[in-house]
C-alpha positions as CSV (number, residue, x, y, z in Angstrom):
1,M,57.4,-112.5,59.6
2,E,54.1,-112.8,57.6
3,T,51.8,-115.8,58.3
4,I,49.7,-117.7,55.9
5,A,46.9,-119.4,58.0
6,I,45.1,-122.4,56.6
7,I,41.9,-123.5,58.3
8,G,41.2,-127.2,57.8
9,G,43.6,-130.1,57.7
10,G,41.9,-132.2,55.1
11,A,42.8,-132.9,51.5
12,S,42.5,-129.3,50.3
13,G,44.1,-127.7,53.4
14,L,47.1,-130.1,53.4
15,M,47.7,-129.5,49.7
16,A,47.4,-125.8,50.2
17,A,50.0,-125.9,52.9
18,V,52.4,-127.9,50.8
19,E,52.0,-125.6,47.8
20,A,52.3,-122.4,49.8
21,S,55.5,-123.7,51.4
22,L,57.0,-124.7,48.1
23,A,56.1,-121.4,46.5
24,L,57.7,-119.4,49.3
25,R,60.8,-121.5,49.0
26,Q,61.0,-121.0,45.3
27,A,60.6,-117.2,45.7
28,G,63.2,-117.1,48.5
29,T,60.8,-115.5,50.9
30,A,60.7,-116.0,54.6
31,A,57.1,-116.6,55.9
32,H,55.3,-118.8,58.2
33,V,52.7,-121.4,57.1
34,A,50.3,-122.5,59.9
35,L,47.7,-125.2,59.5
36,F,44.8,-125.3,62.0
37,E,42.7,-128.4,62.3
38,A,39.6,-128.8,64.5
39,D,40.2,-132.5,65.1
40,P,41.6,-132.9,68.6
41,E,44.1,-135.6,67.6
42,R,45.2,-135.6,64.0
43,I,45.1,-134.0,60.6
44,G,43.8,-135.8,57.4
45,R,41.3,-138.0,59.1
46,S,38.8,-137.4,56.3
47,I,41.3,-138.6,53.7
48,L,41.4,-142.0,55.4
49,A,37.7,-142.5,54.8
50,T,37.8,-141.8,51.0
51,G,37.5,-144.6,48.5
52,N,36.5,-147.2,51.2
53,G,39.8,-146.7,52.9
54,R,41.8,-146.8,49.6
55,C,41.6,-143.1,48.6
56,N,40.4,-142.6,45.0
57,I,43.0,-139.8,44.5
58,S,41.8,-138.5,41.1
59,N,40.7,-139.7,37.7
60,A,42.7,-140.2,34.5
61,C,40.0,-138.5,32.5
62,I,39.2,-135.3,34.4
63,S,36.8,-133.0,32.7
64,A,35.4,-129.7,33.9
65,D,32.0,-130.7,32.4
66,A,31.6,-133.3,35.2
67,Y,31.4,-130.6,37.9
68,R,28.7,-128.3,39.2
69,N,29.6,-124.7,38.2
70,H,31.8,-126.2,35.5
71,A,32.7,-122.9,33.9
72,F,34.4,-121.8,37.2
73,V,36.2,-125.2,37.5
74,E,37.3,-125.1,33.9
75,E,39.0,-121.8,34.4
76,A,40.5,-122.9,37.6
77,L,42.0,-126.0,36.1
78,M,43.3,-124.1,33.1
79,H,45.2,-121.7,35.4
80,L,46.5,-124.6,37.4
81,Q,47.8,-126.2,34.2
82,S,49.4,-123.0,32.9
83,G,51.0,-122.3,36.4
84,Y,52.5,-125.8,36.3
85,A,54.0,-125.2,32.9
86,V,55.6,-121.9,34.2
87,E,56.9,-123.7,37.3
88,R,58.6,-126.4,35.2
89,G,60.0,-123.8,32.9
90,A,59.1,-125.7,29.7
91,A,56.4,-125.6,27.1
92,C,56.9,-129.2,25.8
93,T,53.8,-131.2,25.0
94,R,54.2,-133.4,28.0
95,T,54.3,-130.4,30.4
96,L,51.2,-128.9,28.8
97,E,49.3,-132.1,28.9
98,A,50.5,-133.3,32.4
99,N,48.1,-133.4,35.3
100,P,49.5,-131.0,37.9
101,V,47.9,-132.8,40.8
102,L,49.4,-136.1,39.9
103,E,52.7,-134.6,39.2
104,R,52.8,-132.9,42.6
105,F,52.0,-136.3,44.2
106,A,54.8,-137.9,42.2
107,D,57.1,-135.1,43.5
108,M,56.1,-136.2,47.0
109,G,56.9,-139.8,46.2
110,L,53.4,-141.3,45.8
111,V,53.0,-143.9,43.1
112,M,49.5,-144.5,41.7
113,R,47.7,-147.1,39.6
114,E,44.6,-146.9,37.4
115,E,41.5,-149.0,37.8
116,S,38.2,-149.2,35.9
117,E,36.6,-146.0,34.7
118,G,39.9,-144.1,35.1
119,R,39.9,-144.2,38.9
120,L,43.3,-143.6,40.3
121,Y,44.5,-145.1,43.6
122,P,47.8,-145.3,45.5
123,M,49.9,-148.3,44.6
124,A,49.8,-149.4,48.2
125,N,46.0,-149.5,47.9
126,K,45.6,-147.7,51.2
127,A,44.6,-144.2,52.0
128,T,47.2,-144.0,54.7
129,S,49.9,-143.9,52.0
130,V,48.4,-140.7,50.6
131,L,48.2,-139.1,54.0
132,D,51.7,-140.2,54.9
133,V,53.4,-138.4,52.0
134,L,51.3,-135.3,52.6
135,R,52.2,-135.1,56.3
136,S,55.8,-135.9,55.7
137,T,56.1,-133.3,53.0
138,A,54.4,-130.7,55.1
139,A,56.7,-131.4,58.0
140,E,59.8,-131.3,55.8
141,L,58.8,-127.9,54.5
142,G,58.3,-126.5,58.0
143,V,54.5,-126.3,58.1
144,D,53.3,-125.5,61.6
145,V,50.5,-128.0,62.3
146,Q,48.1,-127.3,65.2
147,T,45.2,-129.7,66.1
148,D,42.2,-129.1,68.3
149,K,41.8,-125.6,66.8
150,H,38.2,-125.0,65.9
151,A,37.9,-121.8,63.9
152,L,34.6,-119.8,64.5
153,R,35.2,-116.6,62.7
154,V,37.6,-114.8,60.4
155,D,37.7,-111.0,60.6
156,A,39.1,-109.0,57.8
157,P,41.5,-106.1,58.4
158,T,39.5,-103.1,59.4
159,L,39.9,-99.3,59.0
160,G,42.4,-98.2,61.6
161,G,43.5,-101.8,62.3
162,V,47.0,-103.2,62.0
163,G,46.5,-104.9,58.6
164,C,46.0,-108.5,59.8
165,F,43.2,-111.0,59.5
166,N,42.0,-112.2,62.9
167,I,41.0,-115.8,63.2
168,R,38.9,-116.5,66.4
169,F,38.9,-120.1,67.7
170,A,36.6,-121.9,70.1
171,D,39.3,-122.0,72.8
172,K,39.2,-118.2,72.9
173,T,42.6,-117.8,71.2
174,I,43.1,-115.5,68.2
175,A,45.5,-116.0,65.3
176,H,46.7,-113.2,63.1
177,A,47.7,-113.7,59.5
178,A,48.5,-111.7,56.3
179,A,46.6,-114.3,54.2
180,V,43.9,-116.9,55.2
181,I,42.9,-120.0,53.3
182,V,39.6,-121.6,54.4
183,A,39.7,-125.3,53.5
184,V,37.0,-126.7,55.6
185,G,34.4,-129.1,54.2
186,G,30.9,-130.4,54.8
187,R,29.0,-128.9,57.8
188,A,32.1,-127.1,58.9
189,A,31.9,-124.6,56.0
190,S,28.6,-123.3,57.3
191,G,30.0,-123.2,60.9
192,I,32.6,-120.6,60.2
193,Q,31.7,-116.9,59.8
194,L,33.6,-115.0,57.0
195,P,33.7,-111.3,56.4
196,K,30.7,-109.8,54.6
197,P,29.5,-110.2,51.9
198,L,30.7,-113.8,52.0
199,A,27.9,-116.0,53.2
200,C,27.6,-119.8,53.1
201,S,24.5,-121.3,51.6
202,D,22.8,-124.3,53.2
203,M,24.9,-127.5,52.7
204,Q,22.9,-130.4,51.4
205,P,24.2,-134.0,51.4
206,V,24.6,-135.5,47.9
207,L,26.4,-138.4,46.4
208,G,24.6,-140.9,48.5
209,P,21.8,-143.5,48.5
210,L,18.2,-142.6,47.8
211,R,15.1,-143.4,49.7
212,V,12.0,-144.6,47.7
213,D,8.3,-144.4,48.6
214,A,6.5,-147.0,50.6
215,Q,5.3,-148.9,47.5
216,G,8.9,-149.1,46.1
217,A,10.3,-150.1,49.5
218,K,8.1,-153.2,49.5
219,L,10.2,-154.3,46.5
220,T,13.7,-153.1,47.7
221,R,13.2,-154.6,51.2
222,Q,12.8,-158.1,49.6
223,L,16.1,-157.5,47.8
224,N,18.1,-155.9,50.6
225,N,21.9,-156.1,50.0
226,I,21.5,-157.7,46.5
227,R,23.6,-156.0,43.8
228,V,22.8,-155.8,40.1
229,R,24.4,-154.0,37.2
230,G,22.5,-152.1,34.6
231,T,21.5,-148.5,33.7
232,V,19.4,-146.3,36.0
233,H,17.5,-143.3,34.6
234,L,16.2,-140.4,36.6
235,E,12.9,-139.0,35.3
236,R,11.0,-136.0,36.3
237,G,7.5,-135.4,34.9
238,G,8.1,-137.9,32.2
239,R,11.3,-136.2,31.1
240,R,14.7,-137.9,31.5
241,V,17.0,-135.8,33.7
242,A,20.1,-138.0,33.9
243,S,21.3,-141.6,33.4
244,E,24.0,-143.7,35.1
245,R,25.3,-147.1,34.1
246,G,26.9,-149.3,36.7
247,E,26.1,-151.1,40.0
248,L,22.9,-150.7,41.9
249,L,22.5,-152.0,45.5
250,F,19.0,-152.6,46.9
251,R,18.5,-151.5,50.5
252,D,15.5,-151.9,52.7
253,Y,14.8,-148.1,52.4
254,G,15.6,-147.8,48.7
255,V,18.6,-148.1,46.5
256,S,22.4,-147.4,46.7
257,G,25.5,-148.1,44.6
258,V,27.7,-145.9,42.5
259,S,25.1,-145.2,39.8
260,V,22.6,-144.1,42.4
261,F,25.1,-142.0,44.2
262,N,25.8,-140.0,41.0
263,L,22.1,-139.6,40.3
264,S,21.5,-138.3,43.8
265,R,23.3,-135.1,42.7
266,F,20.2,-134.3,40.6
267,A,17.4,-136.2,42.3
268,Q,14.4,-134.4,43.9
269,P,11.5,-135.8,45.8
270,G,8.8,-137.0,43.4
271,D,11.3,-138.1,40.7
272,D,11.3,-141.6,39.3
273,L,14.2,-144.0,39.2
274,V,13.8,-146.3,36.1
275,V,16.0,-149.4,36.3
276,D,17.0,-151.0,33.0
277,F,18.3,-154.5,33.7
278,L,19.3,-155.1,30.0
279,P,20.9,-151.8,28.8
280,D,22.8,-153.5,26.0
281,I,19.5,-154.4,24.2
282,P,17.7,-151.5,22.6
283,S,14.1,-151.2,23.6
284,D,13.0,-151.6,20.0
285,D,14.7,-155.0,19.8
286,M,13.4,-156.4,23.2
287,E,10.3,-158.3,21.9
288,R,12.3,-159.9,19.2
289,F,15.0,-160.9,21.7
290,M,12.4,-162.4,24.0
291,M,10.7,-164.3,21.2
292,T,14.0,-165.7,19.9
293,R,15.0,-166.7,23.4
294,R,11.6,-168.4,24.1
295,K,11.9,-170.4,20.9
296,R,15.5,-171.6,21.5
297,M,14.8,-172.6,25.1
298,Q,11.5,-174.5,24.2
299,K,13.3,-176.3,21.4
300,L,16.0,-177.4,23.7
301,L,13.8,-178.4,26.6
302,G,11.0,-179.8,24.3
303,G,8.1,-178.2,26.3
304,E,6.6,-175.1,27.8
305,L,8.5,-172.7,30.1
306,T,7.6,-171.2,33.4
307,L,8.3,-167.6,34.0
308,D,11.1,-168.3,36.6
309,R,12.8,-170.7,34.2
310,F,12.6,-168.3,31.3
311,L,14.2,-165.5,33.4
312,E,17.0,-167.7,34.6
313,G,20.3,-166.4,33.2
314,L,18.8,-162.9,32.8
315,L,18.3,-162.0,36.4
316,L,19.1,-163.3,39.8
317,P,16.2,-165.6,41.0
318,A,15.4,-163.2,43.9
319,V,15.4,-160.2,41.6
320,S,13.2,-161.9,39.0
321,A,10.7,-163.1,41.7
322,A,10.4,-159.7,43.2
323,A,10.1,-157.9,39.9
324,L,7.4,-160.4,38.7
325,R,5.4,-159.8,41.8
326,Q,5.5,-156.0,41.1
327,T,4.0,-156.7,37.7
328,G,1.3,-159.0,39.1
329,L,2.9,-162.2,37.7
330,R,4.1,-165.3,39.6
331,T,7.3,-167.2,39.1
332,G,5.4,-170.5,38.5
333,D,3.1,-169.2,35.9
334,R,3.4,-170.7,32.4
335,F,5.2,-168.3,30.0
336,T,3.0,-167.3,27.1
337,Q,3.7,-165.0,24.1
338,E,1.1,-162.5,25.5
339,M,3.3,-161.9,28.5
340,I,6.2,-160.6,26.5
341,P,5.3,-156.9,26.4
342,Q,4.7,-157.0,30.1
343,L,8.1,-158.7,30.7
344,C,9.8,-156.2,28.5
345,D,8.5,-153.2,30.4
346,M,9.6,-154.9,33.6
347,L,13.2,-155.6,32.4
348,K,13.7,-152.3,30.7
349,G,11.8,-150.0,33.1
350,M,11.3,-151.0,36.7
351,R,10.1,-147.8,38.4
352,L,10.8,-146.5,41.9
353,A,9.6,-143.2,43.3
354,V,12.2,-141.1,45.0
355,E,11.5,-139.5,48.4
356,G,15.0,-138.1,49.1
357,I,18.4,-139.0,50.5
358,G,18.4,-142.4,52.1
359,D,21.2,-142.3,54.6
360,E,23.1,-138.9,55.0
361,R,25.9,-140.7,56.8
362,Q,26.9,-142.4,53.6
363,C,26.9,-139.2,51.5
364,Q,30.4,-138.4,50.2
365,V,30.0,-134.6,49.8
366,R,27.8,-131.7,50.6
367,R,26.4,-129.4,48.0
368,G,26.3,-125.6,48.6
369,G,28.8,-123.5,50.5
370,F,30.3,-120.2,49.3
371,P,29.1,-119.1,45.8
372,V,31.8,-119.3,43.2
373,E,30.7,-115.9,41.7
374,R,32.4,-114.3,44.7
375,F,35.8,-115.8,43.9
376,N,38.6,-115.6,41.4
377,P,38.8,-119.0,39.6
378,A,42.5,-118.4,39.0
379,T,43.4,-118.2,42.7
380,C,40.2,-119.0,44.8
381,E,40.6,-115.5,46.3
382,A,37.6,-113.7,47.4
383,L,36.8,-110.7,45.1
384,D,35.6,-108.5,48.0
385,V,38.1,-109.6,50.6
386,P,41.7,-109.6,49.2
387,G,43.9,-112.1,50.9
388,L,41.1,-114.5,51.9
389,F,40.8,-117.7,49.9
390,V,38.3,-120.5,50.0
391,T,38.9,-124.0,48.6
392,G,37.5,-127.5,48.2
393,E,34.1,-128.5,49.4
394,A,33.6,-125.1,51.0
395,L,33.0,-123.7,47.6
396,D,29.8,-124.6,45.7
397,V,31.5,-127.3,43.5
398,D,30.8,-131.0,43.4
399,A,31.1,-133.9,41.0
400,P,30.3,-137.6,40.5
401,C,32.1,-140.5,42.1
402,G,35.4,-141.6,40.6
403,G,38.0,-139.3,42.1
404,F,36.6,-136.0,40.8
405,N,35.8,-134.4,44.2
406,L,39.2,-135.2,45.6
407,H,40.8,-133.8,42.4
408,W,39.0,-130.5,43.0
409,A,40.2,-130.5,46.6
410,W,43.8,-130.9,45.6
411,S,43.5,-128.5,42.7
412,S,41.8,-125.7,44.5
413,G,44.3,-126.1,47.4
414,M,47.2,-125.8,45.0
415,L,45.8,-122.7,43.4
416,A,45.1,-120.9,46.8
417,G,48.3,-122.0,48.4
418,R,50.5,-120.6,45.6
419,A,48.4,-117.5,45.2
420,A,48.7,-116.7,49.0
421,A,52.4,-117.3,48.8
422,D,52.7,-115.0,45.7
423,R,50.8,-112.4,47.6
424,I,53.4,-112.5,50.5
425,A,56.4,-112.7,48.2
426,G,55.1,-109.7,46.2
427,G,54.9,-107.6,49.4
428,E,51.1,-107.2,49.1
429,G,49.4,-106.4,52.3
430,V,46.9,-104.2,53.9
431,E,47.8,-100.7,55.1
432,R,46.8,-99.4,58.4
433,D,44.0,-97.4,56.7
434,G,42.6,-100.6,55.2
435,S,43.6,-99.9,51.6
436,R,45.5,-102.5,49.6
437,A,49.2,-101.9,48.9
438,G,51.5,-103.3,46.3
439,A,55.0,-103.1,47.6
440,K,58.2,-104.4,46.2
441,P,59.4,-107.7,47.5
442,R,61.6,-107.0,50.5
443,P,64.9,-108.8,51.2
444,I,64.8,-111.8,53.4
445,G,65.7,-110.9,57.0
446,R,64.5,-107.3,56.9
447,R,61.6,-106.8,59.3
448,S,58.7,-104.3,59.1
449,P,56.2,-103.5,61.8
450,S,54.3,-106.6,62.9
451,C,51.5,-107.6,65.2
452,T,51.3,-110.6,67.5
453,G,48.2,-112.3,68.7
454,N,47.5,-114.7,71.5
455,L,47.9,-118.2,70.1
456,N,48.7,-121.5,71.7
457,P,51.9,-123.3,70.7
458,P,51.7,-126.2,68.3
459,S,50.1,-129.3,69.6
460,G,52.5,-132.2,69.9
461,R,49.9,-134.7,69.1
462,D,50.2,-134.3,65.4
463,S,53.1,-132.0,64.9
464,R,56.2,-133.5,63.5
465,S,59.7,-132.1,64.1
466,Q,60.3,-129.0,62.0
467,A,62.8,-130.0,59.3
468,A,65.5,-127.7,58.1
469,S,64.7,-126.0,54.8
470,R,66.1,-127.5,51.7
471,S,68.6,-125.6,49.5
472,G,67.2,-122.3,48.6
473,G,64.6,-122.2,51.3
474,S,64.6,-119.8,54.3
475,H,61.1,-119.9,55.6
476,A,61.6,-121.5,58.9
477,P,58.4,-121.1,61.1
478,A,58.1,-118.4,63.6
479,S,55.2,-117.5,65.9
480,A,51.9,-118.3,64.2
481,G,50.5,-115.1,65.5
482,T,52.8,-112.8,63.6
483,C,51.9,-110.9,60.5
484,R,53.2,-107.7,58.8
485,S,51.5,-104.4,58.3
486,S,52.9,-103.2,55.1
487,S,54.7,-99.9,55.6
488,R,56.3,-99.6,52.2
489,A,53.5,-99.1,49.8
490,G,54.2,-98.7,46.1
491,K,52.3,-96.6,43.8
492,P,48.6,-97.5,44.2
493,R,46.9,-99.0,41.2
494,P,43.4,-97.9,40.1
495,S,40.6,-100.4,40.3
496,H,39.2,-102.0,37.1
497,R,35.8,-103.5,37.1
498,G,35.7,-107.0,35.6
499,E,39.4,-107.4,35.8
500,R,40.1,-111.1,36.1
501,S,43.8,-111.4,36.7
502,K,47.1,-109.6,36.8
503,T,50.6,-110.8,36.0
504,R,53.1,-110.2,38.8
505,N,56.5,-111.2,40.0
506,Q,59.3,-112.9,38.1
507,R,60.6,-116.2,39.4
508,G,63.5,-118.0,37.8
509,G,63.2,-115.9,34.7
510,N,59.6,-117.1,34.1
511,A,56.5,-114.9,34.6
512,A,54.5,-116.3,37.5
513,R,50.8,-115.6,37.6
514,N,49.4,-114.0,40.6
515,A,45.7,-113.5,39.5
516,R,43.9,-110.9,41.5
517,H,40.4,-109.6,41.5
518,R,39.5,-106.0,41.9
519,N,36.1,-104.5,42.3
520,R,33.5,-106.4,40.4
């Protein structure tokens, strides 16, 4: 019985396990889905930390333009959408416009609610509810979960081999699989060796706070833990690189907050952060606004104004005092008309010089990983290593705060899980001579030569009882170390350079996509 091995029990890996199991059941194919997690105690721990413990699952306004390598993401999301329409067997408007990720969570029983800026959270407002439905669904579908399994290397089938991927773990055990999905994130992506030419680039922390230079830190240190709202611009050499409107949090080393987190994806040492405390007032209208405000306040109070009194109602007292000191003014000074241009510059453009990431521990994602050019966006399968898939943060894809990064984790996991299952259901494997073979789907229960590796039994610390398959399913788990060496090869297909996808397999009368890459 073939094995689909998934390395990593986080968001992408869990979703891949669920999707692969569902696809196998729908195809009526017996296969084994094994999920290996390095954490010694449990799967999904990273999910519990997202969204400050609430899990910002996705966003109601997902757009590929928000992502790094957006062309790759756009094609991937398009294929996920079309695959969902095929699965549902309908071409109605709702099906074509539905969000496949949210629909899959709804299938699993999760209810969501929307907050500001389209952020989607579980109705229970706890990340545990998201993990619970994923774990329960995986258990009910028969996924074999094994913890304390730190994968070090994945070896591709070799010439003269038995047609299996070999996964080597830190505990010296080896798992064999017909398909492998690498769904690790962060530093773990660079810690696992994949077959050549796949190489992981340096993973740099992004989506976190920024450290400013010593001069700027004198200001931010006085305002430590004070929050303001406004717009922050990122400038490089006098040119605006990016802008974010939202919350800014002053820290003793620099600045934090959602707006800064998003700008950290583009920031470089030497850039300037320009804080606009009054983004709703255009720069050209600022002097008129200040003059009008001064006249109204003087008329009411019947006398001259001090700077601190004039700024009351515009800024928090601590913020106005610190900002005035940076401009060389003092709170108790008498406010005169000559000070207006100086105050306008301070309110619309307080500058802080960036030195780099402030606190790596707070960064939500790491940029880098395996280059997307090496993968098929329709399946997340490696172009040069058929049967090997990479998903989530391990690919060079990242996005701003707001549920976008988790949405990519779920989406890429779904694509890879279904593609790996389609590969097994279609009888695709690796011959003993290392060449690809496209064999007809074999009837359930008929066995072909297999190979078995040395693999520990499932850990009881996170494994749930294996539930019986639902109606139509027959993929009860077998040994995680088993995979098939295809012995019934069909007529080989010629390679086509630049080919993006092939349509294979019929399920339920609907053409199911199984996009595959040939030589590039």
